[in-house]
N, C-alpha and C positions, 0 to 999 in steps of 0.2 A: 504494500500500500504506500502511496506517495505521501510525503510530508506536506502538510497544509500550512500556509502562511498567509499574511495579510498584505494586500496591495490596494492602497486607497480604501474604497468602501467595499472591496470584494475579497472573498476568500479564494486563494489560488493554489493549485498543486504544483509539483516540481516541473511539470510539463508546461506550465504557464496557463493552464485552462482555468476558467472561472468555475467555482464549485458551488453547488446549492445542496444544503443538507436538510433532509426530511427525517425527523426523529421523534423519540419519546423519552420521557423520564423513566429511569429504572432505579428506584430508590426503595430499599428495604429498611424500615425504621426500627425493626426489632420486634420480638415477641417474647413470651415466657414459655419455657419448656422445663417441666419438673421443678417449678419454683425458681428457676434461674433465668436471667436475661440472656437472650440469644440474638445475635446480630448477623448470623449466617443464613442466607436464604436457603430454603429447602426445596422450593418448587421451580427453580431456574434450571431448566434442563437444556441439553444441546438442541433438542427439537424446538424449544422456544426461540432460541437465537436463529435457528434455521428459518422458522416461520417469520420472524421479524425481517429477515433479509428478503423473503419472498413478498412481503408487504411493502417493500421499497424503503425500509428503514435503513439509512446508511450512517446514522449517528445516534448515540445514546448519551443522555446526561446521566452519568453514573454516580449514584449517591454513596458517599462514605459518611461515617459519623465520628466526630472527635472522640466521643465517649467509648466507641468501639476500638478506635486506633490506639488511644492512650488512656486506658482505664485507671492508671495510676501515674503520678507525675514522673516517676522514674522508669516507666515501663511502656513499651510499645507491643501490642498484641500481634505478633508475626503470624500466628495461625489465622487470625481474621484477615490480615492483608494477603496471606497465601490464598485464602478462599476467594477474596475479591479479585485477585490477580488471575485466577483461573477463569473467572467470568469475563474479564477483560480479554484474555486470550481467546475465549470462545467468540467474542465479538469479532476479533481479528480474523478468526477462521472463516467467518461468514461475511467478511468485507464491511464490517461496521466500525466506524470510528467511535471513540469515547472521549468525553471531557469530564474530568473528575470534579464532582460537586461536593463540597464539604457542607452537608445539609444540617439545618437546624430549624426547629419550630419552637417559639416561645423561649428561646435560649436553652432551657434544660432538655428540650427534645433532641439536642445534638451534643451539648457539652457534658463532660463527665461531672459527677457530683463534686469532686475535689476542686473543680474550676467554677463552680456555681455558688457565688457568694451573694446571699439575699439580705444580709443585715437583719437577720432574725425574722423576716417576713416569710410566711409559708405560701406555697403555690396553691391557688384555688382551682377547684374542678370546674371546667366549663359547663354552663347550664344550657346554652343555646347553640353557639357555634364555637368551633375549636379555637378560633383566633381572638376571642373576646379577652383573653389574658393580656394581649397587647394593649388593649384600651384601658383596662381597669385594675390589673393585678400588680400590686406594688412589688411582689417578689420577682416578677418578670422584669419590671422596670429597674429594680436595684441590681439584678444579675447583669443586665446590659450595662448599667452605669459603671459597675466595677470592672467589667471587661474593657469598656472604652477608656477607662481611667488607667488601665494597665496595672491594676491593684496587685501588689506582690503577694504571691501564694507559694509556699514552699521555696522561698528564696529567689523567686523570679516573677516578673510581671506576667499577668495572664496572657497578654498579647505576645509576649516573648515565648511563653510555652507554646502558644498557637503557631507562631512562626517556626519554631523548632519542629513541631509536629508536621507542618506542611513540608519542611525540608526533608524529613524522613520519608514522607509519602512520595515526594517528587523524586527522590533518589531511587525508590522502588520502581516507579513507573516511567522514568525519563526516557528509556530506550525502547519502549513499546512502539512498534511501527504504526499502530492505529491510534496513538495518543494525539488527540486534537488540542487538549489544553487543560487549564486549571481554573475552575470556578471557585474563587477564593472564599466567599461567604454567602450563604443563601439568605436573601431578603433581610439585609441589615436594618436593624430597628434602633431608634434613638434613645430608648430607655425612658427615664422620667419625662424628658421633653416629648417623647412620643405620646405619653398620656395627655400632656398639655396640648399637643397638636390635635389629638382626637377631640378634646373639648372645644377647641377653636373651630374645628370642622363642623361639629354639631351646631355650634352657635351660628356660624356663617351659613350653613345649609338651611337651618330653620329660618333665619332671617330672609334668605333668598327665596325659599318656598312660600313663606308668608307674604312676601312682597308681591307674589303672583296671585294672592288672594285665594289660595287653596284652602278649602274647609276641611276640618277634622284632621289636621296635619300632626302626625307623630312620626314623621318620615323615618328618622334614624332608628327609633325603637321598632317600628314596624318592619323595616328591612331586616334588622337583626333577628327579630322573632319569626320572620317569615310570614307575618300576617299580610293581608291585602293592603297594599299601599299604591294602588293603581294611579291615583291622581298625582301623588307626590313623585312617583317614578316617571310618570309621563312628562312632568315639568322638567325633571333632570335630564330627560332625553335630549333637550336642547343643549348643544355644545357650550354656548356662552353661559347658560344657567348652571350647567354641571361644573364648569371651571370656577364660576363665582361661588358655588356651594363648597368647594374645597379650598378656596384661596386663603381662608383665615389662618391656615397652618404654614403658608409659604415660607415665612421668615425662619420658623423653627427648623424646617427641612433644609433650607439653604445653609443655615449655620452648621447643622449636622454634617451635610455633604462636604463642606469646605474645611471645617475645623476639626472634625472627628473622623469621619469615614475616609476621606482622602489620605491623611497621614497613615492610617491603618493599611490601606491598599498598598501604599508605597512600601511600608514595612514588610508586608507578607510577600508581595511580588519580588522585592529585593532578596528575601530569603530563598524563594524558589529559584531565582536567577543565579544565586550562589552555587546551586546544584546543577542547573541545566539551562541552556538557551533553547532547548526544544520545547514545543508546546506554546499555545496561545494563552495569554492572560485574559480571562473573562471578567469583565467589570459589570456587576449588577448595579441597580439603583436602590435607593432607600425604599423600604416597604411602602411608604406613603406616596412615592412617586408612581405607584400603580393605581393612583386615583386621580390623575391629571395634574398633580402638583409637579412643577418643573424639577428635573434633576440638575443640580449645580456642580456635581463632582467634576473637577478638572481632568483633562487628558493626562494620563499617567506619565510622570517624568521622575527619574530617579535623583537621589541627592547630588550625584555628580553632573547633573544637567542632561543626561541622556534620556531621550524620549523612548518609551516602550513602543517599538514598531509593530509588534505582534499583539495587538489589543483588539478585542471584540466587545462591543456593548451588548449585554445580554439582559434586556428588560423582561419583566413579567407583566401580564395583563389579564385581568378577569373583570367581568361585569360585576356590579354591586350585589347581584343576586347569588353569586357563587357561594357554595357551602350551605345554602338555605333551601327551604322547600320551594322557593321561587326560581330555582335554576332553570326550569323549563321555559321561563319567560325572559331569558337574558336578552339584553338590548343590543342590537347591532350599533345603534347610534352612540350609546355610552362607550362601548368598546372602541369604536372608531375614534372617539375623543381622547381616550387613554392612549391609544397607539399613535395618534397624531402628535401628542406631546413627546412620545418616544422618538418619533421621526425628527422632531426638532433637536432632540439631544444628539441623535446620530449626525445631523448636519453640523452641529457645533463641534462634535468630537472628530468627525471625518473618518470614521471607522465602520467596518461591517456590523450588521446586526444579526444575531442569532437569538430569537425569542426563547428564553429559557423555560418559561412556563406559560401556558395558556389553556383554555378549554375548561378543565376541571369539572367535566360532566359527571354527575353522580350516577350510580347504577340505576337503570330504569329510566334515565332521562331520555327524552325524545326530541330535544331541541337541535336536531341535526342541521337545519338551515343556518343556525348561528355558527356552527363549526365550519360549514361550507363558506359562509361569508368571511370568517376570519382567515381561512386559508387563501381565499381570493385576495384579501387585503395584503397578506404576506407576500404572495406571488407578485402582486402589483408593485410592491416595494423591493422586490428581489431579496427578501429576507429568508434566511434559514430558520428552522424552529424545532423545538422538542415539546411535544404534547405532554401535559400533566393529566394523568400518569398511566403507566402501563402495568398490567398484571397478566399472568398467562391466559386467563379465560377471555380477556379482552380481544385476543387475536381474531376471534370469529364473530365479534360484535360489529354492528353497523358503524360504530365510531371509527374502527380501524379501516373499514372499507372506504370511508370518506377520506381518511388520511392517505390511504394507498391509491393516490391519484397519479396521473402522469406528471412528471416534472423533469427539468434538465439536471442531470447529475454532474456533468462536466461539459464545458463549452470552450473550445479553443478560439477565443476572441472576446469581444465585449457584448454582453447580453443587453439587448435593447428592450425586449418585452417577452413575457411568456405567460401562459395561463391555460386553464382547462375549462372549457365551456361544458357544464354538466347537462345542459338542455339538449345539446346535439352530440355529446360525447366526443368532442373534438379538442385536441391539444395543439396549440400553436407556439412556436418558438421563433423569435427574430433576433439575429445577432450579426455583428460585423467582424470579419477577420482581415487584418491589415496585410498579411502576406500568406502565400501558399504554405500549407502545413500538412503533414501526414497525421497529425493528432486528430483524433475523432471526437465528434460530439457523442455523448452518451445520454440517452433518455430512458427513464424508467416508465414502463406501462404495466398496469396490473393484469391486463389480458392481452391476448394476441390481437394486434391491430387488423382491422379489415382493409385499411388503406394507409399508405405513407406517401406523402407528396414532398419531394426534395429534389435539389439539383442533381444530386448523385445518388446512386443506388444505396439503399439502406440494408444493413445486415441485422438479423434477429439472433439474440442470444438468450436461450431459455434460462430461467432462474430456478435451480433445483428441479423438483418434479411438479412445480406449480404451473398455473396458467400465465404467471407473470413473465415478462421478458425485458431485456435491455435492448435498445435500438441504437446502433452505431452508424454514423454517417461521416464521411470525409467532407469537410466544408470546401466551398469555393472562396477565392479571394474576393473581398468586398462584402456586400450584403447577402445574408442567407436567411431563408425562411424554410422551416420544416413543419409540416402539418401531419398530425397523427390522428386518424379516425378509428375509434374503438367500436 
């Protein structure tokens, strides 16, 4: 497999072809076996990875947990890393790239107990949605506060422990040929200021909605509870209103991005680069920037002044209804507003985008048009993506059949436009190639095409024993158009 690097706003391989990645999150958060915590997946089989490749999955956001990697300050669990390395190798066997995600939820969902300092506050059990601890739980806030403050624990700052842990992980995986990169921290949260930001959002959202003379408004409470909030949600569908409703927290998030999160990114990326120059650094945005609040984190530059050339912006984006009983009425308009803000961040940073998390459809959800809409949005922006989240049984669900759409895997030249028209089952790719090349365009198709229109003859490559195929075409110099009809 070819090494992938960054060129402008594109991901490119060693042959100079622009690459698009279509993927899923593969994150095992642990369970309990015989009264003990277990962090080794038991249902990830070779057949699962084979099936992913047949579904056109060529990248996985591969979750690791700090608590599993380093259960004690002076100990790295090599058995856990051995286990996860075997899965990375299985990905490689089936042509799937991985970027390593150090996952956390509510801080203690990823951090070990010894690194979780709550100042005597106890974590509260969620009553409505899993994320409510971010908004109300002082134990969550204090744990983040102490981490961002680099509180000394066992003779070393918490961030310094984290940096050393990442160095250990990077050393383990640095030479994997399918290594795409390192996702340093999942959904960074501001701690106590995050709680203040939430109260500001509630205040500004309520003011915004009331200014529109909506009756019976308890918008935020209703959204969290999953009760009917049709009027309020319809008001927030308007992009300007949605942005106004979240604007009260802007200053808190800008301060966090520039004064807390950015120095942390520099510290951890520097630690990784001490070990290897291989792999892309994935920069996420603050948790609250998944609600239309602008991301202000600067482009990553090291203390010696060197710019990190291999940097990808990896935002997340979910409609407000995610994780609630209202998931089935997710709004395309609100999601568009969130991702429009992410597009502004991309323009400011000048780097590629790989959307780290999106979708979040709960079992039984049937809001498939929303997923189709988001994939079309990503394709229009030439963004790669990893859907949240995959488990083995999902392979045969309709969700994966939607994700397993035609897309350009590798393009020798500059992509102008691509997309899949689901109404007539037609995929179109337009690109330009400056000079003659033998490097081929590679397109994934979930079924055998009934017709391929291109300047030169296309070759079909079956994928495993499935109906899916790769289509390869040698481009012509100048403008190219390839049409695939399924």
